[in-house]
C-alpha positions in Angstrom: -21.9 -41.2 -63.9 -21.9 -37.5 -64.8 -22.1 -34.9 -62.1 -25.1 -32.7 -62.7 -26.2 -29.4 -61.1 -28.9 -31.4 -59.4 -26.3 -33.7 -57.8 -24.3 -30.7 -56.6 -27.4 -29.1 -55.1 -28.3 -32.4 -53.3 -24.7 -32.6 -52.0 -25.0 -29.0 -50.7 -28.3 -29.7 -49.1 -26.9 -32.8 -47.4 -24.0 -30.8 -46.0 -26.4 -28.2 -44.7 -28.6 -30.9 -43.1 -25.4 -32.4 -41.5 -24.5 -29.0 -40.1 -28.0 -28.4 -38.8 -27.9 -31.8 -37.0 -24.6 -31.1 -35.4 -25.8 -27.6 -34.3 -29.0 -29.1 -32.8 -29.2 -29.6 -29.0 -28.7 -33.3 -29.5 -25.7 -32.8 -31.8 -24.1 -30.3 -29.3 -24.7 -32.8 -26.4 -23.1 -35.5 -28.5 -20.0 -33.4 -29.2 -19.8 -32.3 -25.5 -19.9 -35.8 -24.1 -17.5 -37.1 -26.8 -15.0 -34.4 -25.8 -15.5 -35.1 -22.1 -14.9 -38.8 -22.7 -11.8 -38.2 -24.8 -10.4 -35.9 -22.1 -11.1 -38.2 -19.2 -7.9 -40.1 -18.4 -9.7 -42.8 -16.5 -12.2 -43.4 -19.3 -9.4 -43.6 -21.8 -7.5 -46.1 -19.6 -10.6 -48.2 -19.4 -11.1 -48.1 -23.2 -7.5 -49.0 -23.9 -7.5 -51.9 -21.3 -10.7 -53.3 -22.9 -9.4 -53.0 -26.4 -6.1 -54.7 -25.6 -7.9 -57.6 -23.8 -10.4 -57.8 -26.6 -7.5 -58.1 -29.1 -6.0 -60.9 -27.0 -9.4 -62.7 -26.9 -9.8 -62.4 -30.7 -6.4 -64.1 -31.2 -7.4 -66.9 -28.7 -10.9 -67.2 -30.2 -9.4 -68.4 -33.4 -8.8 -71.7 -31.6 -12.2 -71.6 -30.0 -13.1 -72.8 -26.5 -10.3 -75.4 -26.7 -7.6 -72.8 -26.2 -6.3 -73.1 -22.5 -6.9 -69.4 -21.9 -10.3 -69.1 -23.6 -12.5 -69.0 -20.5 -10.3 -66.7 -18.5 -9.8 -64.3 -21.3 -13.4 -64.3 -22.3 -14.5 -63.5 -18.7 -11.9 -60.8 -18.4 -13.1 -59.1 -21.6 -16.7 -59.2 -20.3 -15.6 -57.7 -16.9 -13.5 -54.9 -18.6 -16.4 -54.2 -21.0 -18.8 -53.8 -18.1 -16.3 -51.6 -16.2 -15.8 -49.4 -19.3 -19.6 -49.1 -20.0 -20.4 -48.3 -16.4 -17.8 -45.5 -16.2 -20.0 -42.3 -15.9 -18.3 -40.4 -18.7 -18.5 -43.3 -21.1 -22.0 -44.2 -20.1 -23.2 -40.6 -20.7 -21.5 -40.5 -24.1 -23.0 -43.9 -25.1 -26.5 -42.7 -24.1 -26.3 -39.5 -26.2 -24.6 -41.4 -29.0 -27.5 -43.8 -29.2 -30.0 -40.9 -29.3 -28.0 -39.2 -32.1 -27.8 -42.5 -34.1 -31.6 -42.7 -33.7 -32.0 -39.2 -35.1 -29.7 -40.1 -38.1 -31.7 -43.3 -38.7 -35.0 -41.4 -38.6 -33.7 -38.8 -41.1 -32.6 -41.7 -43.4 -35.9 -43.4 -43.0 -37.8 -40.2 -43.9 -35.6 -39.5 -47.0 -35.7 -43.1 -48.2 -39.4 -43.7 -47.6 -40.3 -40.4 -49.3 -39.0 -42.1 -52.5 -40.4 -45.6 -51.8 -41.3 -47.6 -48.7 -39.4 -50.6 -50.3 -36.1 -48.8 -49.9 -33.9 -50.5 -47.2 -32.8 -48.1 -44.6 -29.6 -49.0 -42.7 -30.1 -49.3 -39.0 -28.0 -50.2 -36.0 -31.2 -51.4 -34.4 -32.0 -55.0 -35.4 -35.7 -54.1 -35.4 -36.2 -50.7 -37.1 -39.0 -48.4 -36.2 -41.4 -50.2 -38.4 -40.9 -53.5 -36.5 -39.3 -55.2 -39.5 -35.9 -56.8 -39.2 -33.1 -55.1 -41.0 -33.3 -55.9 -44.7 -37.0 -57.0 -44.6 -38.3 -54.5 -47.1 -41.8 -55.6 -46.1 -41.6 -58.9 -48.1 -42.2 -60.6 -44.8 -39.0 -62.6 -45.0 -38.3 -61.7 -41.4 -41.6 -63.4 -40.3 -43.4 -60.1 -39.8 -47.1 -59.8 -40.8 -46.5 -56.5 -42.7 
């Protein structure tokens, strides 16, 4: 693939859009909450504890529910995940992170569908804004009615 002046212009416009999104109120809120979470020692401790226990569980999970520590470790991971998610700094970050992801998905949808409504738009939401499951592309393979 050859790099053309059009491709360079599109890249520059993409970078400008990214800067504008970061400078938006939502982008600034995202960065603020991210920094607060990263600088909160208790939040970091909860994240580390959860990730360590999750790693243990993933090792145990290779053997399935027949491993002697499966139930105990599984429960501990769920408890630590809930504690982590309920910590105020982490909860505030996750809320604004979800909003920011929605904005990114909406921009992707607008760009993709300006070319064709058949273009698949990546989404962290199993049901995108059109009500179709990820990857449907309106061929009704997801069971939707269109």
